[in-house]
C-alpha positions as CSV (number, residue, x, y, z in Angstrom):
1,X,-154.0,46.7,-25.4
2,X,-157.4,47.3,-23.8
3,X,-156.3,45.5,-20.7
4,X,-153.1,47.5,-20.5
5,X,-154.9,50.8,-20.9
6,X,-157.6,49.9,-18.3
7,X,-155.4,48.2,-15.7
8,X,-151.9,49.4,-16.0
9,X,-152.2,53.1,-16.4
10,X,-152.1,55.1,-13.2
11,X,-151.2,58.8,-12.9
12,X,-151.7,60.0,-9.4
13,X,-153.2,63.5,-8.8
14,X,-151.4,65.2,-5.9
15,X,-152.2,68.6,-4.5
16,X,-150.4,71.4,-6.4
17,X,-148.4,72.3,-3.3
18,X,-146.9,68.7,-3.3
19,X,-145.9,68.7,-7.0
20,X,-144.7,72.3,-7.4
21,X,-141.3,71.1,-6.0
22,X,-140.0,69.3,-9.0
23,X,-137.5,67.4,-6.9
24,X,-140.1,65.9,-4.6
25,X,-140.8,62.2,-4.8
26,X,-144.4,62.8,-5.6
27,X,-143.6,65.1,-8.5
28,X,-141.1,62.7,-9.9
29,X,-143.4,59.7,-9.6
30,X,-146.3,61.6,-11.2
31,X,-144.0,62.7,-14.1
32,X,-142.7,59.1,-14.7
33,X,-146.3,57.8,-14.8
34,X,-147.3,60.6,-17.2
35,X,-144.5,59.9,-19.6
36,X,-145.2,56.1,-19.4
37,X,-148.8,56.8,-20.4
38,X,-147.6,59.0,-23.3
39,X,-145.4,56.1,-24.5
40,X,-148.4,53.8,-24.3
41,X,-150.4,56.3,-26.3
42,X,-147.7,56.3,-29.0
43,X,-147.6,52.5,-29.1
44,X,-151.4,52.2,-29.3
45,X,-151.6,54.7,-32.2
46,X,-149.0,52.6,-34.0
47,X,-151.7,50.0,-34.5
48,X,-153.7,52.4,-36.7
49,X,-154.2,50.8,-40.0
50,X,-153.8,47.3,-38.5
51,X,-156.5,47.4,-35.9
52,X,-159.9,49.1,-36.7
53,X,-159.5,52.9,-36.4
54,X,-162.5,53.2,-34.1
55,X,-160.8,50.8,-31.6
56,X,-157.5,52.7,-31.8
57,X,-159.2,56.0,-31.3
58,X,-161.2,54.7,-28.4
59,X,-158.2,53.3,-26.6
60,X,-155.8,56.1,-27.4
61,X,-158.0,59.2,-27.3
62,X,-161.1,58.4,-25.3
63,X,-159.4,56.3,-22.6
64,X,-155.7,57.3,-22.5
65,X,-155.8,61.0,-23.5
66,X,-159.1,62.0,-22.0
67,X,-159.2,59.8,-18.9
68,X,-155.5,60.1,-17.8
69,X,-153.3,62.4,-19.7
70,X,-155.6,65.4,-19.9
71,X,-156.2,65.4,-16.2
72,X,-152.4,65.7,-15.7
73,X,-152.1,68.4,-18.3
74,X,-154.9,70.5,-16.7
75,X,-153.1,70.3,-13.4
76,X,-149.7,71.2,-14.8
77,X,-149.1,75.0,-14.6
78,X,-148.9,76.9,-17.9
79,X,-145.3,77.1,-19.1
80,X,-142.6,75.1,-20.8
81,X,-143.4,71.8,-19.1
82,X,-147.0,71.9,-20.2
83,X,-146.1,72.9,-23.7
84,X,-143.6,70.0,-23.9
85,X,-146.2,67.6,-22.7
86,X,-148.8,68.8,-25.2
87,X,-146.3,68.7,-28.1
88,X,-145.5,65.0,-27.2
89,X,-149.2,64.1,-27.2
90,X,-149.8,65.8,-30.5
91,X,-146.7,64.1,-32.0
92,X,-148.4,60.7,-31.3
93,X,-151.5,61.5,-33.4
94,X,-151.5,60.2,-37.0
95,X,-151.9,62.9,-39.6
96,X,-154.2,60.6,-41.5
97,X,-156.9,61.2,-38.8
98,X,-157.1,64.9,-39.7
99,X,-156.9,64.8,-43.5
100,X,-160.7,64.9,-44.2
101,X,-161.6,67.4,-41.5
102,X,-162.8,70.9,-42.3
103,X,-160.5,73.8,-41.4
104,X,-161.0,74.8,-37.8
105,X,-162.5,71.4,-36.8
106,X,-161.1,68.4,-35.0
107,X,-162.0,64.9,-33.9
108,X,-164.8,64.7,-31.3
109,X,-162.4,62.9,-28.9
110,X,-160.0,65.8,-29.1
111,X,-162.4,68.6,-28.2
112,X,-161.3,68.9,-24.5
113,X,-157.6,68.7,-25.5
114,X,-158.1,71.4,-28.1
115,X,-159.8,73.6,-25.4
116,X,-156.8,73.1,-23.2
117,X,-154.4,74.1,-26.0
118,X,-156.5,77.2,-26.8
119,X,-156.2,78.3,-23.1
């Protein structure tokens, strides 16, 4: 899993003017790569309870979410597309990770994602 996350994930960052046109090849390629990374996130998280939780959180949150997915989310204009992407990322996260947290708090690895959601 570590090798796949570190070597196989690639989401290009193009100038906004290039990806604003949803029919452009750059935009389509960037979207495919984003959704591929979301699928990998969901697969990594499925190992929770089998592989040590710290390892799953490091690969899924620290590496995939914070290194790749969040950059794309921050460059996606506010609106339905961004909301859909955020919903899919949230759907990947196991509820068990949040059971013992105080109200209004989150996992340290999710602070930047939470800031994005608040904005």
